Every structure is written in C-alpha cells, then in structure tokens.
N, C-alpha and C positions, 0 to 999 in steps of 0.2 A: 255234424256242424259241430266245431271245435267250440269249446266253452271260453269265456272271458277270463282267462286266468290272470292277466297283466292287472286288471282291476284298476286302472288308472295310476298304478304305482310306477311312475315315470322315471325313477332312479334305480341305478346298478350301481354295485359298489366294486366292480371289478370290469375289464372289457369282455365283451362277448357272453354276458349273462341274458341280457334282455335287448332285442331288435325290434324295431317297428317298420313298417312298410305300407305303402300305398301306390297309387297311379294316378297322375295328373295330367291334364291335357292342354297343348298348346295349339293356338292357330296362327298359321302363315298364309293370310288371303283366305282360299276356300280348302286348304289343306291342314291337316293336323298331325301334330307330333306328340308323342305320349313319353312321359318319363316315369321309370319305376326306381326308386332309391330304396336302399336298406341302411337304416340308422340305428348305430349303436347307442342305446341310452346311458351307457357308462359317461360318454363325453361328448354326445350328440353328432359324433362323426359319421358321414357318409362313407360307408366302408365298401358299398357296392352299389353301381346302379346301370340301368339298361336304357337306352333311348331307342324307340321304333317309331314307325309310321302307323302301327296298329296296336290296341290294347289288348293282344293277344296272350295266349299262355306263353308263347316264347319269351315274351318281354318280361313279365314276373320270373319265369324260370330262369332266365339268363341273370337277372339280378341276384337271385337266390344262389345261384351255383358261383356266382363271384364271390357273394359273402360266405358261404359256406367253406370256400377254397381258403379263406384267412385263418380259418379256425386252427388251433392247436390241440394236440392229442388231450382227449378228456373234456374240452369243451363242448357243451351241448346247450346252445341257446334257447330261450323261450323267444318265439318269432310270432310277433302280433301284427295283424291286419284287420281290414273291414272284412264284409262277407263277400266281397267280390267274387264272380266266377272263377277267376284265376286260382283263388286261394282256397276254393273247394275242390279243386280238381284233382284227380287221382295224381298226377304228374307232379303236383305242387306237394302234396302229401307225402309222397314216396321221396321226394328229394329230402324233406325234414326228417322222415323216418330213418332213412340211410344213414343220415349224419347224426341220429342220436337226438335231434332238435326237438323242441316241445311246441306244438301249435296252439295259439290262443287267437280268438276273434273278438272284434267288438260286438255289442249287441246291435240288433237291426236297427238302422236308421239313428245311431247314435255317435255323432263325429267326435264327442268329446272323449270317448274310449280310446281314440287315436289323436288325442289333440296336439302330440308333440309333433308328429308328421304334418299334420295340418297347418300348424304354426310355420313349419319349416317351408312348405309350399306358399304361404302367404308372403314371408320374408322373400323367397327366391323371385316371385313374381311381381312383388313390390320394386325390390332392388335391381332386378335384371329387365324385366320387361317395361317397365314404365319410363325407361330412360331412352331406349332405342326402338324404332320399329324394325323387325326383321324381314328382310325382302326375300330370303331364300329358307327353305328347310335345312341346308347344310349351314347355313350362318347360325341359325338359332341352336342346332345340334352342337356346334363348336363352341357357342357362348354358354349353353348348359354345361357342357363339360369343364369349360374355364370356370363357371361360377363355383362348380361344386369343389374344384381345386382350390379355388379361393377360400371358400367357406370353411374348409377342413383346415387350412394350413394358414390362413391371414385372419381371417373375420374374428374379432373378439367377441367374447360373450361375458356379460356379468353374471350369468349363471356359472361360468368356468372361471370364476376369479379373474376376469379381465384377459384370460388367455383364449387362443384359438383353439379347436379341439385336439389337433397334434401336439402342441404345446402342453395341454392339459393331461394328455394320456401320458406323454414321455415324463413330466414332472411327478405325476401320481405313481407311475411305474419304477422310478426311479427312488421314490420314497422309502 
C-alpha cells in the first residue's frame, strides 16, 4: 500500500506535479454509470477522464493512460487516490512506474485526504444532476463530457482569481 505523500497539500506550483483521482457513481433508473477523472492540482483542471458502466480496472486505467499521455518529457507527477482496489492493482502501479510517476494514497476511510476530488464530485452532482433527470445512460455520458469541458474551459473559480482552469493555466505559463 502506498503512503499518503500528498498529506493534504492540495497546491502545486506548476502543471503535472500533483494529480488527484477517484471514481464516482451515477444512477439512471436501475443502471449505473461510473466516472473516473484525473485532476491537476495546479489549476484544478480535469486533464483526463473515463466513463464506463462498471467501476473496474479498465475505468481507472483508461483515465490514467489519458492523463499520462499529456505529460512532457521529465514530468513525473505525484498521483493521489483513495485505497480503492483499482489503485492497488498491479496494472495501475505498472502504468505509474513506467511513466516515472509517484503513487500516493489517502489513509483508510479518510475522505479529507482527497478533499479536492470529493469537492469536484459535489459540484458536478449539484450543478449537473439536480437540474435534469437523465432518461438514458448515453444522455448522462454526453452530459458528463460536456460538464467537464465546461468546467475546464468556462467555469470560473475564485481559487483561480476568477478564471477558469484553462485560462489560469495559460496565464500562469505565459508569465
């Protein structure tokens, strides 16, 4: 089991230094849909995500592969998660090791150790799900994709000086 190296230090001074991830569940009737996003703590941008009908290894691994594909040479982020089975599996650890990334895990049953991701899930569910009932899995999956695009490119944040994550990153990297 990986140690909690993040230690609730939810700030990063450059992109791709610290990432957080988790899985959340949505229901449409008696069916379930699962979202696995990876957030960069530099600007709170969702740099990769996967949506599947099962919270299996492929869900978490797909989002991690997408995030790792965004790295530039020499970038080796700390990747923080809870202690879910996906994050303890050899396939997850191998993806991290092959990229030179460092694994960090929350302490057992301590949601505050991954509070930024839990906060994102709270906003997503409040801003997306409490407005519209979804009649199909496909409609929900499309709405989740659109929400994440909006969250990254349009949703302003006081934490980011009134900018959205994409604007904040561009401004900080241009400085």
